[in-house]
C-alpha positions as CSV (number, residue, x, y, z in Angstrom):
1,M,64.1,113.2,120.1
2,S,64.5,109.7,121.2
3,L,67.7,108.1,122.3
4,L,67.9,106.1,119.2
5,E,67.6,109.1,117.0
6,W,70.3,110.9,119.0
7,I,72.6,107.9,118.6
8,E,72.0,107.8,114.8
9,Q,72.7,111.5,114.4
10,A,75.8,111.2,116.6
11,L,77.1,108.3,114.5
12,A,76.4,110.2,111.3
13,V,78.6,113.0,112.5
14,I,81.4,110.8,113.9
15,S,81.4,108.1,111.2
16,P,83.5,110.1,108.6
17,S,86.2,110.8,111.2
18,I,86.4,107.2,112.2
19,S,86.6,106.1,108.5
20,H,89.3,108.6,107.9
21,A,91.3,107.5,111.0
22,A,90.9,103.9,109.9
23,G,92.2,104.7,106.5
24,V,95.2,106.5,107.9
25,A,95.9,103.6,110.3
26,A,95.7,101.1,107.4
27,S,98.2,103.2,105.4
28,V,100.6,103.5,108.3
29,A,100.4,99.7,108.9
30,S,101.1,99.1,105.2
31,V,104.2,101.3,105.3
32,F,105.5,99.5,108.4
33,A,104.9,96.2,106.8
34,S,106.8,97.3,103.7
35,I,109.7,98.6,105.9
36,S,109.7,95.3,107.9
37,W,109.9,93.3,104.6
38,L,112.7,95.4,103.3
39,M,114.6,95.1,106.6
40,S,114.2,91.3,106.5
41,Q,115.5,91.2,102.9
42,A,118.5,93.4,103.8
43,L,119.3,91.2,106.9
44,A,119.1,88.0,104.9
45,F,121.4,89.6,102.2
46,V,123.9,90.6,104.9
47,Q,123.7,87.2,106.5
48,R,124.4,85.5,103.2
49,S,127.3,87.8,102.5
50,V,128.9,87.2,105.8
51,W,128.6,83.5,105.7
52,S,129.8,83.0,102.1
């Protein structure tokens, strides 16, 4: 087996794990972005309430 064949086989095994990890990372990033947006809205609301 050549080095190229070995690399192709290794990537075929590893690729689904990497895809799954990337999907999980994207989901986590989306949740954090949503939380950040909610926090900024809450802080803006509090700021408007305090200053009015």
